[in-house]
N, C-alpha and C positions, 0 to 999 in steps of 0.2 A: 516403599515399592513406588517407581514410577509411575506416574498423573499427571499429561501429559494434555497440553490445550493450545490454539493457536487462537488469538485476540484477530477477530477480524474485525474488516474497516468495511467493506462492503465495494473493494474497491481492485482493480487487477492484478496489483501485489499478493496478496493475499488470498483470493481469490485461488488464481495457480500457485501460491503454495500449499494451499489445502491439498490439492493434489503432491505435488513434487512430496511435501512430508507424509503420503500414504496417508492419507482421510483421517485426522486426529478430531478426536472433538473440538470444539469452537463455541469458541462464547464474541458474540457482538453486544457490546455495549451503547445505547442509542441514550442523548441526550433529553431530560424532560424540558419541553419549549424548545426545542431543537429547529436548528434555522433550514432555510430550502433547502444549502448544499445536503447538510445530516441529513434530510428528510428523504434524499435522492439517493444515499447509500442505501438506507434503508432499506427503500423497494430495489434496492441493485442486492438486496442480502434475501427481501423475498423470493422475488423471481428467481435465485438462482434456489431457494428451496422449493419451488414448484418442479423447476427445470429436473433437478436429482436428488430421487425421496433419500438415498444413501446418507445427502450433503444435510438433508434437514432433520434426519434421525439421531446424526452426529453433535447435534449443537444447540442453542438457543439463544434469544434473545433478552437482555437484561437493561431494563429501564433505569437511568439513574440521575440524580440531579445534583450535576457539580455545582451547582453555585451557593455553597457552603464554602465550596475549597478558595477561590474568585473574590479578588479585591481589586476595586476599579477598573475591570475589563481582565485581568492578567492572572493566571494559575497562583495560586499560592504554593500549591505544590505539583510536580511536571504531570501532564495527565498521566503519563505512560505509570507512575507508581500506584494514582489513584487506581489505573485498571490492574495493574500486579493486585494486587487487595481484592478488589472484587475479586477476581480469579481462585487466591488464595481461599477465600469468604466460600465458593464455590464447589471445594474440596479439591481443587489442583493443587501440586507442587512443581511443577516443569513448563516454564511459560515461553511463546514464541512471541516476538515479536520479529514482523515482518519490512525490513529494511534493509537496502540493500546501498550496492558504488556512485546509484543515480541522488541516492539522500545526500542536500546539506544540513538537515538541520540541527545545531547541536546537539537538543535532546537524542540524537540518533547513535552518537559517538559509546563507542564502546567502554568506554569510564564509565560513562554513563548507568551504562548497565548493571554494570559492578555492581557500583554506588544503589542500586535498587535491591539486585540478589542481598546486599550486604544489608541491608533496613530492612529488610522483609526475613532476614535470618535474625536480624538482634529482636526484632518487635514481635516476634512469632514463635523467637527459641524454637525455633526448627531448623538446621544443616541442611536438610535437603529442599529448603525452597530456594530457587531458581532461574532467573533469566537467560534466556536465549537468544539469540541472532541466526539464526543457521544457514540466512544466506547476505548476509554480509557483504561477500567479498562476490558476490552475484551482479552481474546489470539484471538491469527488469526484463530484458532484451533475453538474457540466457535464463531468468527465471521463469519466463512466458515457453522457453523452447525447452525445461524441463516438466513442466506440469505439460506439453503435448507429451513429451518422450511416456511416462506418467500412463499415458491413457487419455489424459485431458480432451473432453471435443471444445473444440472453437468457441460454440455456442455457449455454453458455460462462462467462456472468458467475457463472453459480448455483451451478456446483459449486465455487466457491472458499470461502474460510474463510476470514472476519473475525474471530469473538469472539475475547477474549482468555485468556477462560478455558477448561479440557478438555470432554468433556461432548458426547454424539454429536448435539447439534442447536446450534444459536448459544444461547448464552442470553437475550439479547433486552433484557436491561439494558443493562449494558456499554457505554462509550463507541462503542467498533468497533461494534457489536450496532446501536443506535441511528443512526450516521453512514450506516450499511449499506442499513438501510430506509429511511432518508430518501433516499438515492440512486439506489434501483431502482427504489420507492413514486414519487417526482416526476419519473421516467421509463418509467411504466404497466408496470414489472414486478412483479408481484403475489410477495414472499418469504415470507410471512406462516407457512405451511405450516415453514422451515428452523431458527421458534424455539421455543425452548423455552417463555420466557414472552411476549407481545405487548410489539413494541418500542414502540407506541404508550403504552403505562403504564409502560412503562420511561422514554420523555419523559416525561411528566406526572410523575412522583416526583422529577424535579429539584428540586435548590433554584435557588433568583433568581444563586446563586454563576456555578451550572453556567450558567445560560441565558446569563449574561455573556462567559462566557471561551467560548463554542462559538457561535459569531451563524445559523450553521446550525440549530440548538436552539431557538435564541429565535423564528429567522422558522417555523419547523415548530408549534411551542411556542403560536405566535398562529393558526396555520392551524386545528389541529388543537381548539382552545379559542375558536372566533373572536372573537379579541379585535382590533379595528383595529390597524391600525399607528400609534404615536406614545401612545396609551392604555398608563399605569399598569395595569403586573401585579402583583397584588396574589397572594402567595402564603403 
């Protein structure tokens, strides 16, 4: 019997995915002795629970001490494998991680997900255990659009946290902030009030290397600067 669960992050992506996937059960794993950014993610999850009763009833928050699995500030095991083990311990056999085409982290690669599935099956002797990336072919913008089409209120998305730094507001300059701004703006959601600095300025200050490695940045840069597709960008 399929027992699915969404591994929640407190960010825009997993909030959108919860709606797009049809509101499955979810788990949010928070670290003991968490950093400020992780506390922001936890507060975002609590805000999502306060906003939507159905969301609150469908999931739970699990506190976990990851320190035994780290050595000199580096993970001994991929964090995703540890999260998958927690999901299995909670009784789930189909585990959703929300990664998309904007992700560049090597742990997000499809082969790693296949390896985690193999390790779970070998160690738990259960062939039903599966890790999936249901939105691996979607951009963040497309994922947000799919959530909105499924009936997700924009307010639910706006209480999420994306910034890589601390502070009361999103910084507006880091990659996550610029990606958040692009995904929301291109879906008709004005979130400029959430940023300490204008994300458009954060985009325009990107060098050509950043634009080349972030296709969504390049597309938006052309829109903002009114540069036709195919024309050389000079920075």
